[in-house]
N, C-alpha and C positions, 0 to 999 in steps of 0.2 A: 738236451740241456735247455733250461729256461733262459730266454734272453733277458739280460739285466735291463730294467727300465731306467731310462735317463729321466732327469727332471722334466724335460720337454715332453717325453712320452707320457709320463704320469699326468702332467698338466693337461695334455691333449685328451686324456681319457675322461676328463671331467667336463661334461657338456655345459655346465653353468659358466665355467671359466672360459670355455671355448667360444661361447656366444658373445662374450664381452671382455676381450683381452685387455682393453685399456681402462677398465673400471677403476675409478678413484674412490676410495673409502673416505667418507666425511666423518672423522673422529672428533667429537666435541672436546673443546678445551676444558681441562680440569679447573674448576673455579678455585680461586685463592681463598685463604682462610678469611680474609676480610669480606669477600663477596659472599661466602657461605654464612658468615655471621649476619650480614645484611638480609640474606634470604630467609633465615630462620628467626630473625629478631621479632619479638612480639610487638615492638613499637617501631613505627617507621622513623627514618632519620629526621624528617621534617617536624614530626610531633615531638621527638626527643629534643631537637634544637629549640623549639618553641617553649618546651617545659623548662629547659635550662635557662633561657632568657627570662622567663617568668620568675624562676627561683632567684635569679640575680637581682631583679627588681624587688622581690619580696624581702630578700636578706638585706640589701642596701638601705631600703626605706624602713624596713622593720627595726634595724639596729638604731637608726636615728630616733624613731618614735619611742622605742623602749627606753633609750637613754633619757630622752626628754621627760617621759612619764615618771621614771624612777627619780631623776634629779630635781624635777620641778614640782610635780604633782603628788608623788608618793612620799616625799619627804626624806629620801635617801640621799643625803648631801655629802657624799664622799666620792668625788669624781676620780681622784687618784687611785683609790682602792678599787673602784669599779674598772678602771683601765688595767690595773694589775690582774684582776680576775679575767679580763679579756685576753691578756697575754698568756696567762696560765692555761686558759682554755685552748688558745691557738697552739700552744706547745704540745698539749696532750692530744688534741685531734690531729695535728700534723704528724706526730709520731705514729698514731694509729693508721692514718691514710698512707704514709710512705713505707713504714716498716712492715705492717701487716697486710693492708689492702693493696700495696704496691701500685698506687695510682701513678706515681712517677718513680724513676730509678733513684735510689738513695745516693747522695753525694757527700763525701767527707771533706772536712776542712784540712788542707794540706800543709799549712804553715802558720806560724805565729803571726806573721804579717797579715795574712788573710783573716785570721781571727780578730785582730784589732780593727781591721777595716769594717768587719761586720758589726763589731761592738760600737764603732762610731755611728754606723747607720742605725743601730738600735737606740742610741741616745736621741738622735734626731726624730726617730719614729715615736719614741716616748713623748717627747716634747709636743709633737704634732697632735697625737691622740689625746693627751691630757688636756691640752688647750681646747681642742674641739669639744670634749665632753664637758669641760668647765663652762664653756660658752653657752651650752644648752641649758644651764641653770638660769641664765639671765636673758637669753634671746629666744624668740620663737623659731621653730625649725625652718619656716619659710625664709626669714631673714638670714638665718645661718647658711642656708643653701645658696642664697644670692651672693653672700660674701665668698663662699667656697668656690663659686664659679669663676672667681678671679685668679685661680691657680695659674693659668697660662701667663698672666702678667708677671707674677713673681718668678716663674720658671725662666722667662726671658731675661729678667734682671739678674738672677743668680748665674745663669749661663754666661752672661756678658762679664759680670764681676769676677767669677771664679775661673772660667775657662777662656775669657776674651772672645767668646763666640758671638759674631754679629749676624743678625737676621736681615732679611731683605726689608726694604722700605714698606712693602705691602704687608708684611707680618707685623711690623711696628704700628702701622696705621690701623690694623685690625684690633689692636689692643686699646685704642682710644675709646670705642664704645663699651669695652669691658669695664674700664675705670669710670667712665661717665655714668654708666647704668648704676653702679654701686653707690656713687655720690648721690644720685637722684633717690635711690631706695633708702639710703641712710637718713637723708634730710626729711623724709616723709614717713619714717617708721614710727608708729604710735608707741611701740614698746622698746624703743631704743635704750640701750644701757651701755655706757662707755666701757666699763670693765669687760662686759661680755663681748662687745665689739672688738676690743683689743685682743682678747683671748682667741676669738674666731679668726682674726687677721693673723695671729701667731700660728694657729693651726694650719691655715692655708699656706702661709709662707714656709712652714715646716715640711708640708707635703711636697712643695716645689723644690725645696732645698734637698730633700732626700732623693728625689728623682735625678737631680743634677749630680749630687755627690756619688750616688750609686753608679751612674754611668762613668764617673771619673775614677772611682776606686777599683771596681771590679771590671777592669778592662781586658786583661789577658784571658785567653781561653782556659787556662788552668785554674783561674780564680772565679770565673763566671759560675753562678749557681742558678738553678731553676728557681722560679719564684716560690714554689712550694717548699723547696729545701732551704731557701733563704729565710722563709718564715719560720721553719723548724728551728733554726739557730737564733734568729733575732728575737723570737717571742720569749724564751726563758731568760735571755740576756736583759731584755726590756723589763721583765718582771723583777729581776734582781736590782736593776737600776731604780725602779720605782719603790721598792720596799722601804728604804730609809726615809724617803720623802713622805710616804703615806703615814709612817710611824711618827715622824716629827710634826707634820702639818695637821694630820687628821686624828692624831692621838691613838687611843686604844680601840681602833676601828674594828679589828677582828672580833674582840670580845663583845662590842656593841652589836655587830652584825649577827653573831651567834645568839646573843640574848634576844634580839628582835626576831630572829628566825624561829626560835622556840615557841614564841607566842603568835607568830604570823607565818603560816606555811606558804601563803601566797607570795610573800616577799622572796622566799627561797626559790620558788618556782620562777619568779621574774628574773632573779639573778642568774640562775642556771640557763634559763631560756635566752637571756640577753647575751651571756657569754658564748653560748652555742651559735647564735645567729651571727655574732661577731666573727667567728671562724668561717661560717658559711659565706660571708662577704668575700673572703680571700679565695675559698674553694670555687665559688661560682665565677669569680673573675677569671680564674684559670680555665674553667670549663667553657665559658663563653668564647674565650680566645681560641681554645682548641677546636671547638665545633664551628666557629665562624671565622673571625679574624680580629687582629688588634684594632683595625679601623672600625669595625662594627662595635667593639667595646667602647671606643671613643665616642661614636655617635650615640650609643645608649647612655653613656655618661652625661652627654649634653642634655639629653631628654630627662634623665633621672632627677636632676635638680628641680626642674619644673614640676614633674609628677610628685616628688616628695613635698614640695611646697604646697601644692593643691591638696594633697591627702592630709597634711598636718593642719591646714586651715579648716578642713571639713571635720577633723577629729577634735582638735583643741579649741576651735572657734576663736582663734586670736584675730584681732581686728587688722584689716588691711586697707590701704588707700589706693586710689587710682594711680597716683604718682609713684607709689611703691611698686605696684605691679608693672607699670611702664618701665621703671628703672630696671627691674628684674628681667623684663623682656629684652631691653637694650643690651644688658650684660650677656644674656644667652645668645643673642644675635652676634655680638662681638666674638664670643667663644667659637661659634660656628664659622664665622669669617676667618678667624685665626687658624682653625683646623684646616680649612680649605687652602689658605695661603701657605701653610706649612707643607701640605700635600703637593702643591704645585712646585714649591721650592725643591722638594725631594725629587720630583719628576725631572726638573731641569738639571739637577745635579747628576742624576744617573744618566 
């Protein structure tokens, strides 16, 4: 009979295993899907992040310059209709990005209460954007950006008035140069226009009010929406809100635009390009936050106002004064101090 081999017998008959009984096999870890994507990506993450930040600057500054060119230099004097085109563009591109390209998961509105909260935000959003576009008819982009940099001042006021939220003394002190700078810039602005100034202040206050109200209304986890989904719902609502105003204030603007477009193809190109870039502002805001952080977006926003002002002066050749530039610099410095003070407050709170 043949003796049955045990596991030990068979193992002992293999000289390779016999020579190294305690051998440990080093099996490499299977890379995750994210690591595999990074390994086979054609563009390195650093280059991709740099490209996204450059796109953010291009879209934010580009929409300002295009609005200014259309409303002041090209003779298209319909800021409300232009804003409505922006909203329709944002609605269409948001639908494409979320439903087809699936950039972010689609979120539905779950209640009538949530719907009316988003509608309220849409009205504030309309007010802010229309005032901002209208101000560009009368003010240079550089001065427009100087006023826009005072958003933290209005945010602090609305947060106190609406929610009774008090900031630290350091935060309130940081707002002093924000206001002082814009006073200096206003007094020395060669192309100062009172109506344009009031419109720009309204736009800045509207942006601040929207951020405060948004944090107040959409507080529960069930009602919170991703910024891209919020834009998907706000944009068509805003367009519907603007429709009666553009018809009443700007007259038969659609027929005028179509008539001008038939004889001037470049105007059609400008309007489509302008509306597309308006959506890219929102898309690149999301992408910058995703690939960097919300703090990085805040820092980029502080620098964007200065870059936009310089670019607009180089392109449109609007006159500037030393006192105006000094005021702008003081305002930007105040915004940076405000951001740092808020960051320290959050650190001590946590």
